[in-house]
C-alpha positions as CSV (number, residue, x, y, z in Angstrom):
1,I,38.6,125.8,91.7
2,L,37.6,129.6,92.9
3,T,34.9,129.4,90.7
4,E,33.5,126.5,93.0
5,R,32.7,124.4,90.4
6,R,32.1,119.9,90.3
7,M,35.8,118.6,90.5
8,I,36.7,114.8,90.0
9,F,40.3,113.9,90.0
10,Y,41.3,110.3,89.2
11,C,44.8,108.4,89.4
12,N,45.9,104.7,89.8
13,D,48.0,105.4,92.7
14,L,46.1,106.7,95.9
15,E,48.8,108.5,97.9
16,T,49.2,110.5,94.6
17,L,45.7,111.2,94.6
18,S,45.4,112.4,98.3
19,E,48.7,114.5,97.9
20,C,47.6,116.3,94.8
21,I,44.1,117.0,95.9
22,H,45.5,118.2,99.2
23,G,48.0,120.5,97.4
24,L,45.1,122.1,95.5
25,L,43.8,123.2,98.4
26,A,46.8,124.6,99.9
27,L,47.4,126.7,96.3
28,I,44.3,128.8,97.5
29,Y,45.3,129.9,100.5
30,P,44.4,132.6,102.2
31,F,41.1,131.0,100.5
32,R,39.2,128.2,102.0
33,W,37.1,125.2,100.1
34,Q,33.5,125.4,101.3
35,H,31.9,122.5,99.7
36,I,32.1,118.6,99.5
37,F,35.8,117.8,100.1
38,V,36.6,113.7,99.7
39,P,39.9,113.2,98.7
40,V,39.6,109.3,97.9
41,L,35.6,108.5,97.3
42,P,35.1,104.7,97.9
43,E,33.7,103.1,95.4
44,S,30.7,102.1,97.6
45,L,29.5,105.8,97.5
46,I,30.4,106.0,93.7
47,N,26.4,107.6,93.4
48,Y,28.1,110.9,95.1
49,L,29.6,112.2,91.9
50,A,25.7,113.2,90.7
51,A,25.9,115.4,93.8
52,P,24.2,119.1,92.4
53,M,26.9,121.0,94.8
54,P,30.1,122.0,93.8
55,F,32.9,119.4,95.4
56,I,36.4,118.0,95.0
57,I,36.2,114.3,94.8
58,G,39.2,111.7,94.1
59,I,38.4,108.6,92.7
60,K,40.6,105.5,91.3
61,S,41.0,105.6,87.5
62,Y,39.0,102.5,86.8
63,L,35.8,104.2,88.3
64,A,36.5,107.0,86.0
65,H,36.7,105.4,82.7
66,S,33.4,102.5,84.1
67,K,30.1,103.1,82.8
68,T,27.9,104.3,85.6
69,E,24.3,104.9,86.3
70,F,23.8,108.2,85.9
71,E,24.6,111.1,84.2
72,I,27.5,113.3,85.0
73,S,27.3,116.7,83.4
74,E,29.4,120.1,83.6
75,V,32.0,118.3,85.7
76,I,36.3,119.2,85.7
77,L,38.0,116.1,85.4
78,V,41.5,115.9,85.7
79,D,43.7,112.6,84.9
80,L,46.3,112.9,87.7
81,D,48.1,110.0,85.7
82,K,49.8,111.8,82.5
């Protein structure tokens, strides 16, 4: 997270997803995440995953496994269901 990479977290449970992402940001204290931060991204905004800047975004698991119209490269994917 301190290397300012693009990170996508996915989980079936929205509560777990949101809590884990907020907990991750609490772990970097006293530093602060200065980039895009979306704990739960709505399906209608899924194209935001192609953004070229660093981000931390949470999505539902079925969106992570579905085919998208754009290519996502150099992204760290974290499965919170495992």
